[in-house]
N, C-alpha and C positions, 0 to 999 in steps of 0.2 A: 217643589215640596217632595222630600224623600219619605216614602212610606216604609213602614217596617216590613221586612220579608215575612211571608207566612211561616207558620210552624212546620207545615208539611205541604208538599206539592203532589197532587194526585195526577197520574198520567194514565189516560184511558184510550186505548186504540179502538177505533170504530170502523165498521164496515156493514152498512145497512142495518143499523141498530135503532131505527126510529121508534119501533114498538116498545123498546125497553128504556129509552132515554128519560121519559117522565119518572119512571120508577127509580132510576139512578139519581136524578136530581132530588127526588123526594127523600131518599135515604141519606143523602149528603146534607140536605137542608136541615134534617133533624139532628145532626151532630152538634153537640154542645161543648163549650169549653175549649175549643181549638180553632185557631186561625188557619184556614186552609185555602188553597187555590186549586182549581181543576183545569187540566190541560187536555182537551179533547183532540185526538189526532185521527183525522178521517182519511182513510185510504182509498177514497173514490166511491163513496156511497151513491146509490141511485134511487133511494127510497125517501129522500127528503131529510135525511139525518142532518146535513149541514145547515139547512134553514132552521130546523128544529133546535139545533144547538144554539144558534144565534138568538132565537126567541126565548128559550129557557134561560140562557146565560144573561140576557138583558134584565130578567126579573129575579135572578138568584141573589141570595144574601152573601155569597162568597165570590171571590174573583174567578172569572172564567176566561180561558183563552181557547180559541178554536183554530186549528191549523189543518191545512190539506197537505198530505204527504204521499209519496209513492206507496202502493199497496204492499203489504207485508207487515205482520205484527211487530217484528223486531225493528224494521225500519221506522215504523210509526212511533214506537216507544222511544227509540233513540232520538228522533226529532223532538218529541215532547220534553225529554230530559234536558235537551240542549237549551231550551228557553225557560226552564223551571226557575223560579225565584228562590225557592227554599233549597237548602243543602240536604234536607231529608226528603227522599223520594219514595213514593208509594206507587208501584205499578199495579193497576187495578183493571179487571175486566168489566165490560159494560153491563153484564148481568149480575155483578156482585151487589150484595145488599148487607146491611148491618141491622140486626134486630134490636140492639141497644143504642141509645142516643149518646152514650159516652164511649163508644167503641174506639173512635179515632183518638180522643183525648187519652184514653187508657193505653192505647198502642204507643203514642208518642212518649208518654211518661215512662212506660215500661222499657221502651227502646233506649231512652236516655240513661235510665238506671242500669240496664244491661251493659251498655257501652262503657259506662264508668267502671263497672265491676269486672269486665272481661279483660283478659290479658292482651287481646288483639282486636282486630276489626270484627264487627258483628253484622249479620244479616238476619232478618226476622220475617215470619209469616204468621197469618192468623190460623185459628182452629177452624177447620172446614166443616160445613154442613150443606147437604143438598136440599133444595126446595123441590118437592115432588107433588104431582097431582094426586097420587095415591099415598095417603098419609099413614097407611098401615106399616108397622115395623118391618124392616127389610134387612136381613142378614148381609146381603150383598152390599147395600149402601153403607151399612154400619162398618163393614170391612174397609171400604175405601175411605170413609171418614176417619177411621182409626189409624189406617196406614199413613194418612196425611199428617198425623200427629207425631210420627216417629222422627227422630233426629237423624234421618238418612237422606243424603242428597237425591238419591234415586226415587224417593217418595214425595219430593217437594215439587209442586206444580204451580203454574201461574194463577190458577183460580183461587189460590190461598192469599194472593196479594204478596208482592215482594217489597219489603220495607228495608231500605239501606241508605247509607250516606252517599252523597254524590262522589266523594273521593274514592270510595270503595267501588262504586259502579264504574267509574272511569278507569280504575286500575285493572278491572276485569276485562277491559276492552269493550264495554257496553254489550248490547245484545248481538249475538252472532247472526248475521243476515245471509249466510251462505246457503241456507235452506229456507223454504217458505214457511216452515213451522218448527216446533220443538225448540224454539229460541229460549223458552223458559227452562226446559230440561238442561240445556247446555249452560245457561247462566247459573242455575242451581249447583251444577257440578263444579263450575269454575269457582264459585263463591266458597264451596266446601273446602277447596284446596288452600284458600287464603284467609278464610274467616270462619267464625263459628255461627252455625245456623241455630236460631232460637225460636221457640214457639211462644207467641204472644198470648196474654191472658184475656183475649177477646175473640169473638167468633165472627166469621164471615160466612155468608151463604151464597151458593151459586145455583143457577137453574139446572135441573136435571132433564130439561125438555128434550135435549138432543138424545140422551140415553133412552128416554121414554118413547121417543118417536122412532129412532133407528133400531132400538133393541139394546138393552144393556150388554148382553152377551156378545152380540154381533159387533157392537162398537168397541168392546174391550179386546176382541180378537183382532180387529183392524188396528187398534192402538198397539197391541203386542207385536204385530207384524212390522209396523212402522218403526217402533223402538228397536226391534231386532235388526232391521235393515241399517239403522244408524250405527248400532253397536258393531255390526259386521263390516261397516265401511262401504256398504253397497249404495252409494249416493246416487248413481245413475238410475236406480229404481224409482226415485222421486220424480223424474221427468216423465215416467210412464204412469205414475199413480193417478193423476186426474182422469185419464181415460179408463182406468180400471175400477173407479169408484162409482157405484150406482145405487140409487134408492128407488123404491117403487113410487110411481107417480101418484098412487092413491093414498097409501098409508104413510109413505115416507120412510118405511123400514129399509135398513141397509141390506143390500143384496151382497152376500159374501162370495157367491160363486164367481162372478166376473173378476173380483180381486184375486181369489185363490187360483183360478185357472190362468189368469194373466201371469201370476208369479210362476206357475208351473212352466208356461211357455218361455218366459224370460230365462229361467234357470236352465231349461233344456237347450237353449241356444248358446250357453256358456261352455267353454272348454272344461274337460273333466277335472283338471287340476284346480281351476277356479271354483268349481262346485264343491270339491273336497274342502278347500280352504273356507268357503262360505259356511258349510255345515259344521266345521270345527269351531268357527267363531260363534255360530248359533248355539252350539252345545255349551261353549264356555259361558256365553251370556245367560242362557237359561239355567245352567247349573248354579250360577251366581245368584239366582233368584229363588232357589228351592226353599230358602228361609220363609218365603211367603206362605207356604203350605202350613208351616208350624205356627206362624202368626195367625193364620186363619183359625186354627184350633183355639187359640187364645181369645180371639174376637167372638167365636161361636160360644164359648163358655160365658163370656161377659154378656152376650146378647141374650142367652137363655136365662141368665140371672136377672135380667132387666137393667143392667148397667149400660150406660152410654159409652161413646168412644173415649171419653176421658177416664173411664173406669176400667180399662182393659189391663189385666195383669199378664205380663209377658212370660209366664212360666214355661210354656212349650217352646217359645222362641229362645229363651235362655238355655233350655235343655239342648236344643239343636246346636246352638253356638258352642256349647261346651263339648258335646259328644260327636256331632256329625259334620259340622261345617267344614272341618279340615279335609274330610273325605270328598267334598264336592269340588275340590281343586285338582288339577292335573289332567293328563291325557286320557286316563281311563274314564273319569267322570265326564269329561267333554264328549267322548265317543258314545258312551251309554246314553247321555242326555240328548245328543244330536240324533241318535237312532230313534229315541222316543218321540222327539219333535217331528221327525220325518214321518213316522207312523201316524201321529196326530194330524199332520197336514194332509196326508192321503185320506184319512178318515173324514176330515172336513170336506174334502173334494167330493167324496161319495155322498155325504149327508146333504150338502147344499146344491148338488147337481140338479138342475131343473128337470122335471119329468119329460120324457121323450114324447113329442107330439105324434099322434097316430092319425093317419089319413082316413 
């Protein structure tokens, strides 16, 4: 008997996600008006995730496949896509949740309509919201939620869910597995070159637990450093990263000094010409992101007025693009920005240096 392919295949990479799996199954079980299948790609969990997948899958109202793959989110998602039965793929994180029961039906319908109206291929993602323990309004989280709504490849991340046709996914070469992370950033950039990124009229939420535990500022500093290393082509940095990344054993807060000082040592060991090239690339990368300061002003105005991320008016951002953006390109801008980043880096080293122990 030939069964009808599902409307959409959800591909979820797992690594020690047992605590969140019941919530994932619950949010998917609540979805109405859509025929879905879920492919769970486990990269070697040791917390019972695989057994729990089998137990939850056996009682699910939707089709579930569970596969074991080599570790690495890109590798895991590529393996899941290879066995998906639908031609419409949604790459989803295990901590993703939907507040509305029609979110997936709305997404599928909107995607099909967008695909028919667009001149070329289409990729889409959801409107992002963070689930936080502290429910008080936060300008910082509002900024990140608002930025995720911009139609810019460098603002699109995997926690928004990537929705695209299998043919487009394959034409992009699937997820890049050359690095252990940032596969979502690279796919978003590749898709922007061949397709149109669209924002779906449905919301997805992701857990802010890691930001709340490690510290939002500390985590964003680490993310900025990692992103810059990729932009500067410093791939060998990532072989040293696991040994530089530390959290306190009590609070789980990210300790920045081991990372910062490790970078200082690694850079000091490089030839002077390499360091100059690295800092020029860093200056170029950071100069290309100055627009975020002006977008922050827009988000701040919206936040003060009580509007949410969907209500941000980009007046400051448009002003920057008209009047200043052209001045952020070129050797002079790169040099000035690189110098500013170098000073910022040295200040961070001083700020996060552990106090000297006295006998």
